[in-house]
LUMMI-949321 format. One record per residue (C-alpha): y, x, z; residue number from 1; residue in one letter. Coordinates in steps of 0.1 Angstrom, whole numbers. Layout:
residues N
+-------+-------+-------+-----+---+
!     Y !     X !     Z !   k ! r !
+-------+-------+-------+-----+---+
!     Y !     X !     Z ! NUM ! A !
...
+-------+-------+-------+-----+---+
This chain:
residues 347
+-------+-------+-------+-----+---+
!     Y !     X !     Z !   k ! r !
+-------+-------+-------+-----+---+
!     0 !     0 !     0 !   1 ! M !
!    35 !    12 !    -9 !   2 ! K !
!    65 !    -2 !     9 !   3 ! V !
!   102 !     6 !    16 !   4 ! D !
!    99 !     2 !    53 !   5 ! Y !
!    75 !     1 !    82 !   6 ! I !
!    88 !   -18 !   112 !   7 ! I !
!    72 !   -11 !   146 !   8 ! V !
!    76 !   -40 !   170 !   9 ! G !
!    87 !   -76 !   162 !  10 ! L !
!   110 !   -87 !   190 !  11 ! G !
!   146 !   -98 !   183 !  12 ! L !
!   156 !   -63 !   169 !  13 ! A !
!   126 !   -60 !   145 !  14 ! G !
!   130 !   -96 !   134 !  15 ! L !
!   167 !   -92 !   126 !  16 ! A !
!   160 !   -61 !   106 !  17 ! F !
!   131 !   -77 !    87 !  18 ! A !
!   155 !  -105 !    77 !  19 ! E !
!   180 !   -79 !    63 !  20 ! E !
!   151 !   -64 !    43 !  21 ! L !
!   140 !   -98 !    29 !  22 ! L !
!   176 !  -107 !    20 !  23 ! A !
!   180 !   -74 !     0 !  24 ! K !
!   145 !   -76 !   -16 !  25 ! N !
!   131 !   -46 !     2 !  26 ! K !
!    94 !   -44 !     9 !  27 ! T !
!    80 !   -38 !    44 !  28 ! F !
!    51 !   -43 !    68 !  29 ! V !
!    54 !   -48 !   105 !  30 ! V !
!    31 !   -34 !   132 !  31 ! F !
!    29 !   -56 !   163 !  32 ! E !
!     5 !   -52 !   192 !  33 ! D !
!    19 !   -78 !   216 !  34 ! H !
!    25 !   -52 !   243 !  35 ! S !
!    63 !   -60 !   247 !  36 ! Q !
!    72 !   -94 !   260 !  37 ! T !
!   109 !   -91 !   268 !  38 ! S !
!   121 !  -111 !   238 !  39 ! S !
!    94 !  -137 !   243 !  40 ! L !
!   102 !  -145 !   279 !  41 ! V !
!   140 !  -140 !   277 !  42 ! A !
!   163 !  -168 !   286 !  43 ! G !
!   180 !  -164 !   252 !  44 ! G !
!   215 !  -173 !   264 !  45 ! V !
!   245 !  -163 !   243 !  46 ! Y !
!   277 !  -159 !   263 !  47 ! N !
!   306 !  -134 !   257 !  48 ! P !
!   318 !  -133 !   293 !  49 ! V !
!   303 !  -111 !   321 !  50 ! V !
!   303 !  -137 !   349 !  51 ! L !
!   300 !  -112 !   377 !  52 ! K !
!   334 !   -96 !   369 !  53 ! R !
!   349 !  -121 !   345 !  54 ! F !
!   353 !   -95 !   318 !  55 ! T !
!   346 !   -97 !   280 !  56 ! P !
!   311 !   -86 !   268 !  57 ! V !
!   313 !   -57 !   245 !  58 ! W !
!   323 !   -71 !   211 !  59 ! N !
!   309 !  -104 !   223 !  60 ! G !
!   331 !  -128 !   203 !  61 ! H !
!   324 !  -109 !   170 !  62 ! Q !
!   287 !  -108 !   178 !  63 ! Q !
!   285 !  -145 !   183 !  64 ! I !
!   304 !  -152 !   151 !  65 ! K !
!   276 !  -133 !   132 !  66 ! K !
!   247 !  -144 !   154 !  67 ! A !
!   251 !  -182 !   152 !  68 ! L !
!   251 !  -184 !   113 !  69 ! P !
!   221 !  -160 !   114 !  70 ! F !
!   200 !  -183 !   136 !  71 ! Y !
!   212 !  -214 !   118 !  72 ! R !
!   199 !  -199 !    85 !  73 ! E !
!   165 !  -194 !   103 !  74 ! L !
!   166 !  -230 !   114 !  75 ! E !
!   170 !  -241 !    78 !  76 ! N !
!   144 !  -216 !    66 !  77 ! K !
!   117 !  -229 !    90 !  78 ! F !
!   130 !  -265 !    95 !  79 ! Q !
!   129 !  -259 !   133 !  80 ! Q !
!   155 !  -260 !   160 !  81 ! K !
!   161 !  -226 !   175 !  82 ! F !
!   197 !  -230 !   189 !  83 ! I !
!   208 !  -253 !   217 !  84 ! E !
!   245 !  -255 !   226 !  85 ! E !
!   256 !  -262 !   261 !  86 ! F !
!   283 !  -252 !   286 !  87 ! S !
!   279 !  -228 !   314 !  88 ! I !
!   293 !  -236 !   349 !  89 ! K !
!   300 !  -207 !   371 !  90 ! K !
!   298 !  -214 !   409 !  91 ! V !
!   328 !  -198 !   427 !  92 ! F !
!   321 !  -182 !   460 !  93 ! K !
!   356 !  -179 !   472 !  94 ! S !
!   393 !  -185 !   465 !  95 ! I !
!   394 !  -149 !   452 !  96 ! E !
!   368 !  -159 !   426 !  97 ! D !
!   390 !  -186 !   414 !  98 ! Q !
!   420 !  -163 !   412 !  99 ! N !
!   400 !  -137 !   392 ! 100 ! N !
!   390 !  -165 !   368 ! 101 ! W !
!   426 !  -174 !   361 ! 102 ! F !
!   435 !  -137 !   357 ! 103 ! A !
!   407 !  -133 !   331 ! 104 ! A !
!   421 !  -160 !   309 ! 105 ! L !
!   447 !  -135 !   297 ! 106 ! D !
!   421 !  -111 !   283 ! 107 ! K !
!   415 !  -110 !   245 ! 108 ! P !
!   394 !  -139 !   232 ! 109 ! N !
!   386 !  -152 !   267 ! 110 ! M !
!   407 !  -183 !   263 ! 111 ! E !
!   383 !  -194 !   235 ! 112 ! R !
!   355 !  -198 !   260 ! 113 ! Y !
!   370 !  -202 !   295 ! 114 ! M !
!   383 !  -235 !   306 ! 115 ! N !
!   417 !  -231 !   323 ! 116 ! A !
!   410 !  -260 !   347 ! 117 ! T !
!   387 !  -255 !   378 ! 118 ! I !
!   363 !  -283 !   384 ! 119 ! S !
!   359 !  -295 !   420 ! 120 ! N !
!   336 !  -323 !   410 ! 121 ! E !
!   307 !  -325 !   434 ! 122 ! K !
!   273 !  -322 !   417 ! 123 ! K !
!   244 !  -336 !   436 ! 124 ! A !
!   220 !  -310 !   449 ! 125 ! G !
!   242 !  -280 !   440 ! 126 ! I !
!   259 !  -258 !   466 ! 127 ! I !
!   295 !  -252 !   452 ! 128 ! A !
!   321 !  -253 !   480 ! 129 ! D !
!   348 !  -237 !   459 ! 130 ! F !
!   341 !  -255 !   426 ! 131 ! G !
!   331 !  -243 !   391 ! 132 ! F !
!   346 !  -225 !   362 ! 133 ! G !
!   334 !  -237 !   329 ! 134 ! E !
!   325 !  -218 !   297 ! 135 ! L !
!   322 !  -236 !   264 ! 136 ! T !
!   310 !  -223 !   229 ! 137 ! G !
!   279 !  -210 !   246 ! 138 ! T !
!   242 !  -219 !   245 ! 139 ! G !
!   208 !  -204 !   240 ! 140 ! R !
!   183 !  -194 !   213 ! 141 ! V !
!   147 !  -203 !   218 ! 142 ! Y !
!   135 !  -168 !   214 ! 143 ! T !
!    98 !  -175 !   221 ! 144 ! D !
!    97 !  -203 !   195 ! 145 ! R !
!   116 !  -182 !   170 ! 146 ! L !
!    95 !  -150 !   173 ! 147 ! I !
!    62 !  -169 !   174 ! 148 ! T !
!    73 !  -188 !   142 ! 149 ! T !
!    84 !  -156 !   125 ! 150 ! Y !
!    52 !  -138 !   133 ! 151 ! R !
!    31 !  -166 !   118 ! 152 ! K !
!    54 !  -165 !    87 ! 153 ! Y !
!    49 !  -128 !    82 ! 154 ! L !
!    11 !  -132 !    87 ! 155 ! E !
!     9 !  -158 !    59 ! 156 ! K !
!    26 !  -134 !    35 ! 157 ! S !
!     6 !  -104 !    46 ! 158 ! G !
!    36 !   -85 !    60 ! 159 ! K !
!    24 !   -80 !    96 ! 160 ! I !
!    -5 !   -61 !   111 ! 161 ! I !
!   -15 !   -69 !   146 ! 162 ! F !
!   -26 !   -35 !   160 ! 163 ! Q !
!   -11 !    -7 !   180 ! 164 ! Q !
!     9 !    19 !   161 ! 165 ! F !
!    -4 !    54 !   164 ! 166 ! E !
!    25 !    79 !   162 ! 167 ! H !
!     1 !   109 !   158 ! 168 ! S !
!   -11 !    95 !   124 ! 169 ! Q !
!    23 !    98 !   107 ! 170 ! I !
!    21 !   123 !    79 ! 171 ! K !
!    54 !   136 !    66 ! 172 ! F !
!    62 !   142 !    29 ! 173 ! Q !
!    95 !   155 !    15 ! 174 ! E !
!   110 !   120 !    10 ! 175 ! E !
!    84 !    96 !    24 ! 176 ! N !
!    58 !    92 !    51 ! 177 ! I !
!    21 !    83 !    50 ! 178 ! I !
!     7 !    62 !    77 ! 179 ! Y !
!   -30 !    53 !    74 ! 180 ! Q !
!   -31 !    38 !    39 ! 181 ! Q !
!     6 !    30 !    38 ! 182 ! I !
!    33 !    50 !    20 ! 183 ! E !
!    68 !    42 !    31 ! 184 ! A !
!   103 !    55 !    28 ! 185 ! K !
!   112 !    50 !    64 ! 186 ! R !
!    98 !    37 !    97 ! 187 ! I !
!   121 !    17 !   120 ! 188 ! V !
!   110 !    17 !   156 ! 189 ! F !
!   119 !   -14 !   176 ! 190 ! S !
!    93 !   -10 !   203 ! 191 ! E !
!   113 !   -20 !   233 ! 192 ! G !
!   103 !     0 !   264 ! 193 ! F !
!    73 !    11 !   244 ! 194 ! G !
!    96 !    38 !   230 ! 195 ! I !
!    86 !    58 !   261 ! 196 ! K !
!    53 !    65 !   244 ! 197 ! Q !
!    70 !    74 !   211 ! 198 ! N !
!    70 !   113 !   208 ! 199 ! P !
!    99 !   112 !   184 ! 200 ! F !
!   124 !    91 !   204 ! 201 ! F !
!   111 !    93 !   240 ! 202 ! N !
!   139 !   117 !   248 ! 203 ! H !
!   165 !    90 !   246 ! 204 ! L !
!   178 !    77 !   279 ! 205 ! P !
!   162 !    43 !   279 ! 206 ! L !
!   155 !    26 !   312 ! 207 ! N !
!   130 !    -1 !   319 ! 208 ! E !
!   141 !   -30 !   341 ! 209 ! A !
!   115 !   -56 !   349 ! 210 ! K !
!   128 !   -92 !   348 ! 211 ! G !
!   110 !  -122 !   362 ! 212 ! E !
!   117 !  -159 !   357 ! 213 ! L !
!   102 !  -191 !   373 ! 214 ! I !
!   101 !  -225 !   358 ! 215 ! T !
!   106 !  -253 !   383 ! 216 ! I !
!   102 !  -291 !   382 ! 217 ! Y !
!   131 !  -307 !   400 ! 218 ! A !
!   135 !  -344 !   392 ! 219 ! P !
!   165 !  -348 !   415 ! 220 ! D !
!   185 !  -321 !   398 ! 221 ! L !
!   203 !  -338 !   369 ! 222 ! A !
!   223 !  -312 !   350 ! 223 ! I !
!   228 !  -307 !   313 ! 224 ! D !
!   245 !  -273 !   316 ! 225 ! F !
!   235 !  -238 !   326 ! 226 ! L !
!   243 !  -233 !   362 ! 227 ! L !
!   253 !  -197 !   371 ! 228 ! K !
!   253 !  -187 !   407 ! 229 ! S !
!   232 !  -162 !   426 ! 230 ! T !
!   206 !  -170 !   399 ! 231 ! V !
!   210 !  -190 !   367 ! 232 ! F !
!   194 !  -224 !   365 ! 233 ! V !
!   188 !  -234 !   328 ! 234 ! L !
!   176 !  -270 !   319 ! 235 ! P !
!   148 !  -270 !   294 ! 236 ! I !
!   140 !  -307 !   294 ! 237 ! G !
!   117 !  -332 !   313 ! 238 ! N !
!   134 !  -323 !   346 ! 239 ! H !
!   123 !  -287 !   342 ! 240 ! Q !
!   145 !  -256 !   346 ! 241 ! Y !
!   142 !  -219 !   341 ! 242 ! K !
!   154 !  -199 !   370 ! 243 ! V !
!   162 !  -162 !   369 ! 244 ! G !
!   163 !  -134 !   368 ! 245 ! A !
!   152 !  -105 !   388 ! 246 ! T !
!   159 !   -68 !   382 ! 247 ! F !
!   132 !   -44 !   393 ! 248 ! N !
!   136 !    -7 !   383 ! 249 ! W !
!   103 !     5 !   399 ! 250 ! K !
!    76 !   -19 !   387 ! 251 ! D !
!    69 !   -11 !   351 ! 252 ! K !
!    42 !   -38 !   345 ! 253 ! T !
!    49 !   -70 !   326 ! 254 ! S !
!    28 !   -91 !   350 ! 255 ! H !
!    45 !  -117 !   372 ! 256 ! P !
!    46 !  -107 !   408 ! 257 ! S !
!    46 !  -124 !   442 ! 258 ! E !
!    76 !  -102 !   452 ! 259 ! E !
!    96 !  -115 !   422 ! 260 ! G !
!    87 !  -151 !   429 ! 261 ! K !
!    98 !  -148 !   465 ! 262 ! Q !
!   131 !  -131 !   455 ! 263 ! E !
!   139 !  -160 !   432 ! 264 ! L !
!   129 !  -186 !   458 ! 265 ! I !
!   152 !  -170 !   484 ! 266 ! E !
!   181 !  -168 !   460 ! 267 ! K !
!   176 !  -204 !   447 ! 268 ! L !
!   178 !  -217 !   483 ! 269 ! A !
!   215 !  -206 !   482 ! 270 ! K !
!   221 !  -225 !   449 ! 271 ! V !
!   204 !  -259 !   451 ! 272 ! I !
!   193 !  -283 !   479 ! 273 ! T !
!   169 !  -306 !   461 ! 274 ! V !
!   131 !  -302 !   464 ! 275 ! P !
!   113 !  -286 !   435 ! 276 ! Y !
!    79 !  -274 !   424 ! 277 ! T !
!    72 !  -240 !   407 ! 278 ! I !
!    51 !  -247 !   376 ! 279 ! I !
!    53 !  -214 !   358 ! 280 ! H !
!    63 !  -177 !   362 ! 281 ! Q !
!    69 !  -151 !   335 ! 282 ! T !
!    78 !  -114 !   334 ! 283 ! A !
!    90 !   -89 !   309 ! 284 ! G !
!   104 !   -54 !   307 ! 285 ! I !
!   140 !   -51 !   294 ! 286 ! R !
!   149 !   -19 !   275 ! 287 ! P !
!   183 !   -10 !   289 ! 288 ! T !
!   207 !    18 !   284 ! 289 ! V !
!   232 !    31 !   310 ! 290 ! K !
!   262 !    25 !   289 ! 291 ! D !
!   249 !   -10 !   279 ! 292 ! R !
!   250 !    -2 !   242 ! 293 ! R !
!   220 !    -3 !   218 ! 294 ! P !
!   203 !    29 !   206 ! 295 ! M !
!   204 !    30 !   168 ! 296 ! V !
!   201 !    59 !   144 ! 297 ! G !
!   181 !    84 !   124 ! 298 ! V !
!   160 !   111 !   140 ! 299 ! H !
!   177 !   145 !   139 ! 300 ! A !
!   148 !   163 !   122 ! 301 ! N !
!   129 !   136 !   104 ! 302 ! H !
!   152 !   115 !    83 ! 303 ! K !
!   124 !    90 !    76 ! 304 ! Q !
!   123 !    79 !   112 ! 305 ! L !
!   148 !    54 !   126 ! 306 ! V !
!   153 !    38 !   160 ! 307 ! V !
!   166 !     3 !   167 ! 308 ! L !
!   163 !    -4 !   204 ! 309 ! N !
!   180 !    -9 !   237 ! 310 ! G !
!   195 !   -43 !   230 ! 311 ! L !
!   192 !   -53 !   267 ! 312 ! G !
!   199 !   -87 !   282 ! 313 ! T !
!   221 !   -98 !   254 ! 314 ! R !
!   197 !   -92 !   225 ! 315 ! G !
!   202 !  -126 !   209 ! 316 ! V !
!   239 !  -118 !   204 ! 317 ! M !
!   236 !   -82 !   194 ! 318 ! I !
!   205 !   -81 !   172 ! 319 ! A !
!   220 !   -95 !   139 ! 320 ! P !
!   251 !   -73 !   141 ! 321 ! T !
!   233 !   -40 !   148 ! 322 ! V !
!   205 !   -48 !   123 ! 323 ! A !
!   230 !   -53 !    95 ! 324 ! K !
!   250 !   -21 !   105 ! 325 ! N !
!   217 !    -1 !   104 ! 326 ! L !
!   206 !   -15 !    71 ! 327 ! F !
!   240 !    -7 !    55 ! 328 ! N !
!   239 !    27 !    70 ! 329 ! H !
!   205 !    35 !    56 ! 330 ! L !
!   209 !    19 !    22 ! 331 ! E !
!   247 !    21 !    15 ! 332 ! K !
!   259 !    50 !    36 ! 333 ! G !
!   279 !    29 !    59 ! 334 ! E !
!   289 !    47 !    91 ! 335 ! V !
!   271 !    35 !   122 ! 336 ! L !
!   293 !    21 !   149 ! 337 ! D !
!   298 !    52 !   171 ! 338 ! K !
!   291 !    31 !   202 ! 339 ! E !
!   255 !    24 !   192 ! 340 ! I !
!   247 !    56 !   174 ! 341 ! D !
!   222 !    78 !   192 ! 342 ! I !
!   243 !   108 !   183 ! 343 ! K !
!   264 !    99 !   213 ! 344 ! R !
!   237 !   113 !   236 ! 345 ! F !
!   238 !   148 !   221 ! 346 ! N !
!   200 !   152 !   226 ! 347 ! C !
+-------+-------+-------+-----+---+
């Protein structure tokens, strides 16, 4: 088999790059071994405001402007719903919180999303003594549904191989590479935290943060918005809500833990007062970078090898933008955004 690209890993990053290739009539094959689950278990929320500090997300507004049309095209392509729009209500913990909210309204693009009026409406079952700040123009992408659908789509067209990629089997030629029976111009590694096992890019400063979510059944909690407090509470229908998320820097497994569940239960007790039942728990490893920017670029010594990784907790927003920038860099010589280029690490 001869292709333009091999993609290793089909989470949000690999999917976005595959769409770029399809749009430009480039041939490719994907290797996917189901070892990385962060995109599948992610909440999938898009929101351009860091609610802990009321600051703009890096390029958040521009990313959303590109991301929503990208996912809507996929909705049309597969005749499925992948986007759900809703508002986000941030629980204020103090008068200082309220004052910081008002101060943030003066920052660029924030007024597009932040409501200038504080809501003091009492919501049954929610602890919010100082009211709420509301964000609009926000929502979620059903990442699990999208990725599962996309994998099946590639399987039908023979563009995906469900097996582990063996880095040691890459054979370098002057312009191309040979992997098993496949000849390709380039390999794009979108392996998530699996990059730690990649001998060509494991020097990059990627950190692994385990995140866990629980799904609860709470018939007395009637909200149609994402509630953000000590944890987020995200309605998913039928009186069910996703609650998360934890950050664990020590546990590198993607298995749900009792420790993670208890942490979420303790935090949720400070957010809602209604009874609930836990009906599900999930876990995944987020690939994160200290400067909270993706890691994108070409290997210093092997121009056939490329990395597209480190999208972190805002992958649904970032993926379409960085995938396009990378494609244009490889195929058209467009300069990579210096904030995502792996050259910034000088290693």
